[in-house]
DSSP file (Angstrom, degrees, kcal/mol; ACC not computed):
  #  RESIDUE AA STRUCTURE BP1 BP2  ACC     N-H-->O    O-->H-N    N-H-->O    O-->H-N    TCO  KAPPA ALPHA  PHI   PSI    X-CA   Y-CA   Z-CA
    1    1 A X              0   0    0      0, 0.0     2,-0.4     0, 0.0     3,-0.0   0.000 360.0 360.0 360.0 121.0   -8.5    7.9   10.1
    2    2 A X        -     0   0    0      1,-0.1    44,-0.0     2,-0.0     0, 0.0  -0.751 360.0-102.5 -94.0 136.7   -6.2    6.2   12.5
    3    3 A X        +     0   0    0     -2,-0.4    44,-0.2     1,-0.1    43,-0.1  -0.267  45.9 160.5 -55.2 133.2   -2.9    4.7   11.2
    4    4 A X        +     0   0    0     42,-1.9    54,-2.1     1,-0.1     2,-0.5   0.227  55.4  75.4-131.8   9.3   -3.1    0.9   10.9
    5    5 A X        +     0   0    0     41,-1.2     2,-0.3    53,-0.2    -1,-0.1  -0.988  60.8 152.8-124.7 126.1   -0.2    0.4    8.5
    6    6 A X    >   -     0   0    0     -2,-0.5     3,-1.3    53,-0.1     4,-0.4  -0.950  37.7  -6.9-148.8 169.6    3.4    0.6    9.7
    7    7 A X  T 3> S+     0   0    0     -2,-0.3     4,-1.8     1,-0.3     3,-0.4  -0.196 121.3   4.2  54.2-125.8    7.0   -0.4    9.4
    8    8 A X  H 3> S+     0   0    0      1,-0.2     4,-2.7     2,-0.2     5,-0.3   0.846 129.3  59.8 -66.0 -33.6    7.9   -3.0    6.9
    9    9 A X  H <> S+     0   0    0     -3,-1.3     4,-2.0     2,-0.2    -1,-0.2   0.901 107.0  46.7 -63.0 -38.5    4.3   -3.2    5.6
   10   10 A X  H  > S+     0   0    0     -3,-0.4     4,-2.3    -4,-0.4     5,-0.2   0.950 111.7  49.3 -62.0 -49.9    4.4    0.4    4.6
   11   11 A X  H  X S+     0   0    0     -4,-1.8     4,-2.5     1,-0.2    -2,-0.2   0.925 113.5  47.3 -64.8 -47.8    7.7    0.1    2.9
   12   12 A X  H  X S+     0   0    0     -4,-2.7     4,-2.8     1,-0.2     5,-0.3   0.885 110.4  51.9 -61.9 -39.6    6.6   -3.0    1.0
   13   13 A X  H  X S+     0   0    0     -4,-2.0     4,-2.3    -5,-0.3     5,-0.2   0.924 111.8  45.5 -61.6 -44.2    3.3   -1.4    0.0
   14   14 A X  H  X S+     0   0    0     -4,-2.3     4,-2.6     2,-0.2     5,-0.2   0.937 115.6  48.2 -67.0 -47.2    5.1    1.7   -1.4
   15   15 A X  H  X S+     0   0    0     -4,-2.5     4,-2.5    -5,-0.2    -2,-0.2   0.938 114.8  42.7 -60.8 -50.7    7.7   -0.4   -3.2
   16   16 A X  H  X S+     0   0    0     -4,-2.8     4,-2.4     2,-0.2    -1,-0.2   0.874 114.8  50.6 -63.3 -39.7    5.2   -2.8   -4.9
   17   17 A X  H  X S+     0   0    0     -4,-2.3     4,-2.4    -5,-0.3     5,-0.2   0.948 111.7  46.4 -60.2 -50.6    2.9   -0.1   -5.8
   18   18 A X  H  X S+     0   0    0     -4,-2.6     4,-2.9    -5,-0.2    -2,-0.2   0.931 112.5  51.7 -53.2 -49.1    5.6    2.0   -7.4
   19   19 A X  H  X S+     0   0    0     -4,-2.5     4,-2.5    -5,-0.2     5,-0.2   0.938 109.3  48.3 -61.3 -49.4    6.9   -1.0   -9.2
   20   20 A X  H  X S+     0   0    0     -4,-2.4     4,-1.7     1,-0.2    -1,-0.2   0.891 112.5  49.3 -60.8 -40.5    3.5   -2.0  -10.7
   21   21 A X  H  X S+     0   0    0     -4,-2.4     4,-2.6     2,-0.2    -1,-0.2   0.915 111.8  49.9 -64.1 -44.2    2.9    1.6  -11.8
   22   22 A X  H  X S+     0   0    0     -4,-2.9     4,-1.9     1,-0.2    -2,-0.2   0.907 110.1  48.4 -61.6 -42.7    6.3    1.7  -13.4
   23   23 A X  H  X>S+     0   0    0     -4,-2.5     5,-1.7     2,-0.2     6,-1.1   0.819 112.1  50.2 -66.1 -32.0    5.8   -1.6  -15.3
   24   24 A X  H  <5S+     0   0    0     -4,-1.7     3,-0.3     9,-0.2    -2,-0.2   0.883 108.3  52.8 -74.7 -37.2    2.4   -0.3  -16.5
   25   25 A X  H  <5S+     0   0    0     -4,-2.6    -2,-0.2     1,-0.2    -1,-0.2   0.903 112.1  45.0 -60.1 -40.9    3.9    2.9  -17.7
   26   26 A X  H  <5S-     0   0    0     -4,-1.9    -1,-0.2    -5,-0.2    -2,-0.2   0.676 112.0-121.2 -79.0 -14.7    6.6    1.0  -19.7
   27   27 A X  T  <5S+     0   0    0     -4,-0.9    -3,-0.2    -3,-0.3    -4,-0.1   0.617  75.9 125.2  86.2  15.0    3.9   -1.5  -21.1
   28   28 A X  S   <S+     0   0    0     -5,-1.7    -4,-0.2    -6,-0.2    -5,-0.1   0.844  85.3  19.1 -76.5 -34.5    5.6   -4.5  -19.7
   29   29 A X  S    S-     0   0    0     -6,-1.1     3,-0.3     1,-0.2    -5,-0.2   0.430 104.9-122.8-121.1   1.8    2.5   -5.7  -17.8
   30   30 A X    >   -     0   0    0     -7,-0.4     3,-1.7     1,-0.2    -1,-0.2  -0.178  50.5 -46.8  87.6 179.0   -0.4   -4.0  -19.4
   31   31 A X  G >  S+     0   0    0      1,-0.3     3,-2.2     2,-0.2    -1,-0.2   0.722 120.5  77.0 -67.0 -23.0   -3.1   -1.7  -17.9
   32   32 A X  G >  S+     0   0    0     -3,-0.3     3,-1.6     1,-0.3    -1,-0.3   0.704  78.2  77.2 -64.1 -13.6   -3.8   -4.0  -14.9
   33   33 A X  G X  S+     0   0    0     -3,-1.7     3,-1.4     1,-0.3    -1,-0.3   0.572  72.8  79.2 -69.3 -10.6   -0.5   -2.7  -13.3
   34   34 A X  G X   +     0   0    0     -3,-2.2     3,-2.0     1,-0.3    -1,-0.3   0.599  68.1  83.6 -72.9  -9.1   -2.4    0.5  -12.4
   35   35 A X  G X> S+     0   0    0     -3,-1.6     3,-1.6     1,-0.3     4,-0.6   0.661  71.5  84.0 -64.6 -15.2   -3.8   -1.5   -9.5
   36   36 A X  H <>  +     0   0    0     -3,-1.4     4,-1.8     1,-0.3    -1,-0.3   0.678  69.9  75.8 -62.4 -17.5   -0.4   -0.4   -8.0
   37   37 A X  H <> S+     0   0    0     -3,-2.0     4,-2.1     2,-0.2    -1,-0.3   0.835  89.7  58.1 -64.4 -27.3   -2.1    2.8   -7.0
   38   38 A X  H <> S+     0   0    0     -3,-1.6     4,-2.6     2,-0.2     5,-0.2   0.981 109.9  37.5 -64.9 -60.3   -3.9    1.0   -4.2
   39   39 A X  H  X S+     0   0    0     -4,-0.6     4,-2.0     1,-0.2     5,-0.2   0.876 116.9  55.2 -59.8 -37.0   -0.9   -0.3   -2.3
   40   40 A X  H  X S+     0   0    0     -4,-1.8     4,-2.3     2,-0.2    -1,-0.2   0.935 111.9  42.5 -59.0 -48.8    1.0    2.9   -3.1
   41   41 A X  H  X S+     0   0    0     -4,-2.1     4,-2.9     1,-0.2     6,-0.3   0.917 113.2  50.5 -65.9 -48.7   -1.8    5.1   -1.6
   42   42 A X  H  X>S+     0   0    0     -4,-2.6     5,-0.9     1,-0.2     4,-0.6   0.835 112.7  48.0 -67.1 -25.5   -2.4    2.9    1.5
   43   43 A X  H  <5S+     0   0    0     -4,-2.0    -1,-0.2    -5,-0.2    -2,-0.2   0.882 113.7  46.6 -74.4 -39.8    1.4    2.9    2.2
   44   44 A X  H  <5S+     0   0    0     -4,-2.3    -2,-0.2     1,-0.2    -3,-0.2   0.902 118.7  40.6 -68.5 -38.8    1.6    6.7    1.8
   45   45 A X  H  <5S-     0   0    0     -4,-2.9    -1,-0.2     2,-0.2    -2,-0.2   0.539  99.6-133.2 -88.5  -5.5   -1.5    7.4    3.9
   46   46 A X  T  <5S+     0   0    0     -4,-0.6   -42,-1.9    -5,-0.2   -41,-1.2   0.783  72.8 106.6  60.0  26.6   -0.7    4.7    6.6
   47   47 A X      < -     0   0    0     -5,-0.9     2,-0.5    -6,-0.3    -2,-0.2  -0.994  46.1-175.8-138.9 130.5   -4.3    3.5    6.4
   48   48 A X     >  -     0   0    0     -2,-0.4     4,-1.7     1,-0.1     3,-0.3  -0.970  14.1-157.6-125.4 116.0   -5.8    0.5    4.8
   49   49 A X  H  > S+     0   0    0     -2,-0.5     4,-2.2     1,-0.2     5,-0.1   0.856  95.6  55.8 -57.1 -36.8   -9.6    0.1    4.8
   50   50 A X  H  > S+     0   0    0      1,-0.2     4,-2.2     2,-0.2    -1,-0.2   0.897 106.1  50.2 -65.5 -40.5   -9.4   -3.6    4.5
   51   51 A X  H  >>S+     0   0    0     -3,-0.3     5,-2.8     1,-0.2     4,-1.0   0.867 108.5  54.1 -67.0 -32.3   -7.2   -3.9    7.6
   52   52 A X  H  <5S+     0   0    0     -4,-1.7     3,-0.4     3,-0.2    -2,-0.2   0.915 109.9  47.4 -64.0 -42.6   -9.9   -1.7    9.5
   53   53 A X  H  <5S+     0   0    0     -4,-2.2    -2,-0.2     1,-0.2    -1,-0.2   0.888 117.1  42.0 -64.7 -40.3  -12.6   -4.2    8.4
   54   54 A X  H  <5S-     0   0    0     -4,-2.2    -1,-0.2    -5,-0.1    -2,-0.2   0.471 110.4-116.8 -89.0  -3.4  -10.5   -7.2    9.5
   55   55 A X  T  <5 +     0   0    0     -4,-1.0     2,-0.3    -3,-0.4    -3,-0.2   0.797  62.6 150.6  76.3  26.8   -9.2   -5.7   12.8
   56   56 A X      < +     0   0    0     -5,-2.8     2,-0.3    -6,-0.2    -1,-0.2  -0.702  20.5 176.2 -96.4 143.3   -5.6   -5.8   11.6
   57   57 A X        +     0   0    0     -2,-0.3   -52,-0.2     1,-0.1     4,-0.1  -0.873  15.2 169.1-149.8 112.3   -3.0   -3.2   12.8
   58   58 A X        +     0   0    0    -54,-2.1     2,-0.3    -2,-0.3   -53,-0.2   0.380  53.6 103.4-102.3  -0.9    0.7   -3.4   11.9
   59   59 A X  S    S-     0   0    0    -55,-0.2     2,-0.2   -56,-0.1   -53,-0.1  -0.641  81.3-109.4 -85.7 140.7    1.4    0.0   13.3
   60   60 A X        -     0   0    0     -2,-0.3     2,-0.3     1,-0.1    -1,-0.1  -0.448  34.0-119.5 -65.9 137.2    3.2    0.3   16.6
   61   61 A X        -     0   0    0     -2,-0.2     2,-0.4    -4,-0.1    -1,-0.1  -0.560  20.6-130.1 -78.4 136.0    1.0    1.5   19.4
   62   62 A X              0   0    0     -2,-0.3    -1,-0.0     1,-0.1     0, 0.0  -0.775 360.0 360.0 -85.1 130.2    2.0    4.7   21.1
   63   63 A X              0   0    0     -2,-0.4    -1,-0.1     0, 0.0    -2,-0.0   0.396 360.0 360.0 -97.7 360.0    2.1    4.5   24.9
């Protein structure tokens, strides 16, 4: 897997994912908040399968 998530994108994914999971744990938004696992994982692994399919890359290229 080649990294295709970087910078601000990675930070936002981790923050939003963690927030959704926290809200689900506290019962404020219900069980659908567990969908936060997806952005959290893609942020931590620096890889998004949807980006791969769409040909998007927010990671800076190494020269």
